[in-house]
KOLGU-4560 file (N, C-alpha, C; in nm, 3 decimals, padded with zeros to 5 digits):
<recs>
<n_xx: 01.913 n_yy: -03.870 n_zz: 01.354 ca_xx: 01.994 ca_yy: -03.910 ca_zz: 01.238 c_xx: 02.009 c_yy: -03.789 c_zz: 01.146 mol: A seq: 1 type: MET>
<n_xx: 02.131 n_yy: -03.763 n_zz: 01.108 ca_xx: 02.155 ca_yy: -03.651 ca_zz: 01.019 c_xx: 02.113 c_yy: -03.686 c_zz: 00.877 mol: A seq: 2 type: THR>
<n_xx: 02.094 n_yy: -03.584 n_zz: 00.795 ca_xx: 02.055 ca_yy: -03.606 ca_zz: 00.656 c_xx: 02.162 c_yy: -03.686 c_zz: 00.583 mol: A seq: 3 type: ALA>
<n_xx: 02.288 n_yy: -03.657 n_zz: 00.616 ca_xx: 02.399 ca_yy: -03.728 ca_zz: 00.551 c_xx: 02.392 c_yy: -03.877 c_zz: 00.582 mol: A seq: 4 type: THR>
<n_xx: 02.368 n_yy: -03.909 n_zz: 00.708 ca_xx: 02.359 ca_yy: -04.049 ca_zz: 00.748 c_xx: 02.242 c_yy: -04.117 c_zz: 00.678 mol: A seq: 5 type: THR>
<n_xx: 02.128 n_yy: -04.047 n_zz: 00.672 ca_xx: 02.010 ca_yy: -04.103 ca_zz: 00.606 c_xx: 02.039 c_yy: -04.132 c_zz: 00.460 mol: A seq: 6 type: ALA>
<n_xx: 02.107 n_yy: -04.038 n_zz: 00.393 ca_xx: 02.141 ca_yy: -04.058 ca_zz: 00.252 c_xx: 02.235 c_yy: -04.176 c_zz: 00.235 mol: A seq: 7 type: LYS>
<n_xx: 02.332 n_yy: -04.189 n_zz: 00.326 ca_xx: 02.428 ca_yy: -04.299 ca_zz: 00.319 c_xx: 02.356 c_yy: -04.433 c_zz: 00.334 mol: A seq: 8 type: ARG>
<n_xx: 02.266 n_yy: -04.441 n_zz: 00.430 ca_xx: 02.191 ca_yy: -04.564 ca_zz: 00.451 c_xx: 02.105 c_yy: -04.594 c_zz: 00.329 mol: A seq: 9 type: ILE>
<n_xx: 02.041 n_yy: -04.490 n_zz: 00.273 ca_xx: 01.961 ca_yy: -04.508 ca_zz: 00.152 c_xx: 02.045 c_yy: -04.564 c_zz: 00.039 mol: A seq: 10 type: GLU>
<n_xx: 02.163 n_yy: -04.509 n_zz: 00.022 ca_xx: 02.252 ca_yy: -04.551 ca_zz: -00.087 c_xx: 02.292 c_yy: -04.698 c_zz: -00.068 mol: A seq: 11 type: ARG>
<n_xx: 02.327 n_yy: -04.734 n_zz: 00.054 ca_xx: 02.367 ca_yy: -04.872 ca_zz: 00.082 c_xx: 02.250 c_yy: -04.967 c_zz: 00.057 mol: A seq: 12 type: VAL>
<n_xx: 02.132 n_yy: -04.925 n_zz: 00.102 ca_xx: 02.013 ca_yy: -05.008 ca_zz: 00.084 c_xx: 01.980 c_yy: -05.022 c_zz: -00.064 mol: A seq: 13 type: THR>
<n_xx: 01.989 n_yy: -04.912 n_zz: -00.138 ca_xx: 01.958 ca_yy: -04.914 ca_zz: -00.281 c_xx: 02.058 c_yy: -04.999 c_zz: -00.358 mol: A seq: 14 type: ALA>
<n_xx: 02.181 n_yy: -05.003 n_zz: -00.310 ca_xx: 02.285 ca_yy: -05.079 ca_zz: -00.380 c_xx: 02.272 c_yy: -05.229 c_zz: -00.353 mol: A seq: 15 type: SER>
<n_xx: 02.166 n_yy: -05.268 n_zz: -00.283 ca_xx: 02.141 ca_yy: -05.410 ca_zz: -00.263 c_xx: 02.189 c_yy: -05.462 c_zz: -00.129 mol: A seq: 16 type: GLY>
<n_xx: 02.136 n_yy: -05.406 n_zz: -00.022 ca_xx: 02.175 ca_yy: -05.450 ca_zz: 00.111 c_xx: 02.112 c_yy: -05.584 c_zz: 00.145 mol: A seq: 17 type: ALA>
<n_xx: 02.074 n_yy: -05.657 n_zz: 00.041 ca_xx: 02.013 ca_yy: -05.787 ca_zz: 00.061 c_xx: 02.116 c_yy: -05.894 c_zz: 00.095 mol: A seq: 18 type: GLY>
<n_xx: 02.244 n_yy: -05.864 n_zz: 00.071 ca_xx: 02.347 ca_yy: -05.962 ca_zz: 00.101 c_xx: 02.366 c_yy: -05.975 c_zz: 00.252 mol: A seq: 19 type: THR>
<n_xx: 02.402 n_yy: -06.094 n_zz: 00.295 ca_xx: 02.419 ca_yy: -06.118 ca_zz: 00.439 c_xx: 02.524 c_yy: -06.026 c_zz: 00.498 mol: A seq: 20 type: ASP>
<n_xx: 02.633 n_yy: -06.006 n_zz: 00.425 ca_xx: 02.743 ca_yy: -05.923 ca_zz: 00.474 c_xx: 02.696 c_yy: -05.780 c_zz: 00.499 mol: A seq: 21 type: LYS>
<n_xx: 02.626 n_yy: -05.722 n_zz: 00.401 ca_xx: 02.580 ca_yy: -05.584 ca_zz: 00.417 c_xx: 02.476 c_yy: -05.572 c_zz: 00.528 mol: A seq: 22 type: GLU>
<n_xx: 02.388 n_yy: -05.671 n_zz: 00.537 ca_xx: 02.286 ca_yy: -05.668 ca_zz: 00.642 c_xx: 02.355 c_yy: -05.674 c_zz: 00.778 mol: A seq: 23 type: ARG>
<n_xx: 02.460 n_yy: -05.758 n_zz: 00.788 ca_xx: 02.535 ca_yy: -05.769 ca_zz: 00.913 c_xx: 02.602 c_yy: -05.636 c_zz: 00.948 mol: A seq: 24 type: GLN>
<n_xx: 02.661 n_yy: -05.571 n_zz: 00.847 ca_xx: 02.727 ca_yy: -05.442 ca_zz: 00.871 c_xx: 02.626 c_yy: -05.338 c_zz: 00.918 mol: A seq: 25 type: LEU>
<n_xx: 02.508 n_yy: -05.335 n_zz: 00.858 ca_xx: 02.405 ca_yy: -05.240 ca_zz: 00.898 c_xx: 02.364 c_yy: -05.265 c_zz: 01.043 mol: A seq: 26 type: MET>
<n_xx: 02.349 n_yy: -05.393 n_zz: 01.080 ca_xx: 02.312 ca_yy: -05.426 ca_zz: 01.217 c_xx: 02.420 c_yy: -05.381 c_zz: 01.314 mol: A seq: 27 type: GLU>
<n_xx: 02.547 n_yy: -05.401 n_zz: 01.276 ca_xx: 02.658 ca_yy: -05.358 ca_zz: 01.362 c_xx: 02.656 c_yy: -05.207 c_zz: 01.379 mol: A seq: 28 type: GLU>
<n_xx: 02.631 n_yy: -05.134 n_zz: 01.269 ca_xx: 02.625 ca_yy: -04.988 ca_zz: 01.278 c_xx: 02.512 c_yy: -04.944 c_zz: 01.370 mol: A seq: 29 type: LYS>
<n_xx: 02.396 n_yy: -05.011 n_zz: 01.358 ca_xx: 02.283 ca_yy: -04.977 ca_zz: 01.445 c_xx: 02.320 c_yy: -05.000 c_zz: 01.590 mol: A seq: 30 type: GLU>
<n_xx: 02.385 n_yy: -05.112 n_zz: 01.619 ca_xx: 02.426 ca_yy: -05.143 ca_zz: 01.756 c_xx: 02.518 c_yy: -05.035 c_zz: 01.810 mol: A seq: 31 type: ASP>
<n_xx: 02.615 n_yy: -04.994 n_zz: 01.727 ca_xx: 02.710 ca_yy: -04.890 ca_zz: 01.769 c_xx: 02.637 c_yy: -04.759 c_zz: 01.797 mol: A seq: 32 type: ILE>
<n_xx: 02.545 n_yy: -04.722 n_zz: 01.707 ca_xx: 02.468 ca_yy: -04.599 ca_zz: 01.727 c_xx: 02.387 c_yy: -04.605 c_zz: 01.856 mol: A seq: 33 type: LEU>
<n_xx: 02.324 n_yy: -04.719 n_zz: 01.883 ca_xx: 02.243 ca_yy: -04.732 ca_zz: 02.004 c_xx: 02.331 c_yy: -04.718 c_zz: 02.128 mol: A seq: 34 type: MET>
<n_xx: 02.450 n_yy: -04.776 n_zz: 02.124 ca_xx: 02.543 ca_yy: -04.764 ca_zz: 02.236 c_xx: 02.581 c_yy: -04.618 c_zz: 02.257 mol: A seq: 35 type: GLU>
<n_xx: 02.613 n_yy: -04.548 n_zz: 02.147 ca_xx: 02.651 ca_yy: -04.407 ca_zz: 02.157 c_xx: 02.537 c_yy: -04.324 c_zz: 02.216 mol: A seq: 36 type: LEU>
<n_xx: 02.416 n_yy: -04.349 n_zz: 02.167 ca_xx: 02.301 ca_yy: -04.273 ca_zz: 02.216 c_xx: 02.280 c_yy: -04.295 c_zz: 02.364 mol: A seq: 37 type: ILE>
<n_xx: 02.286 n_yy: -04.420 n_zz: 02.408 ca_xx: 02.265 ca_yy: -04.448 ca_zz: 02.549 c_xx: 02.378 c_yy: -04.390 c_zz: 02.634 mol: A seq: 38 type: SER>
<n_xx: 02.499 n_yy: -04.388 n_zz: 02.579 ca_xx: 02.612 ca_yy: -04.330 ca_zz: 02.651 c_xx: 02.592 c_yy: -04.179 c_zz: 02.668 mol: A seq: 39 type: THR>
<n_xx: 02.545 n_yy: -04.115 n_zz: 02.564 ca_xx: 02.522 ca_yy: -03.970 ca_zz: 02.569 c_xx: 02.411 c_yy: -03.935 c_zz: 02.667 mol: A seq: 40 type: LEU>
<n_xx: 02.312 n_yy: -04.022 n_zz: 02.681 ca_xx: 02.199 ca_yy: -03.995 ca_zz: 02.770 c_xx: 02.240 c_yy: -04.004 c_zz: 02.916 mol: A seq: 41 type: ARG>
<n_xx: 02.339 n_yy: -04.086 n_zz: 02.946 ca_xx: 02.381 ca_yy: -04.106 ca_zz: 03.086 c_xx: 02.443 c_yy: -03.982 c_zz: 03.145 mol: A seq: 42 type: ASP>
</recs>
C-alpha cells in the first residue's frame, strides 16, 4: 500500500466510516485490490 493510499484510507476512516455506505465502499475497494494483487501474482 502506498503512503497516499494509506492517507486516503485514514482520512475516510477519520471522517466517520461508521456509516453502512462508507463501510460497503471500503469493502468493495479491498475486494478490488485483492483481485488486482492476485492478478499481478499470476
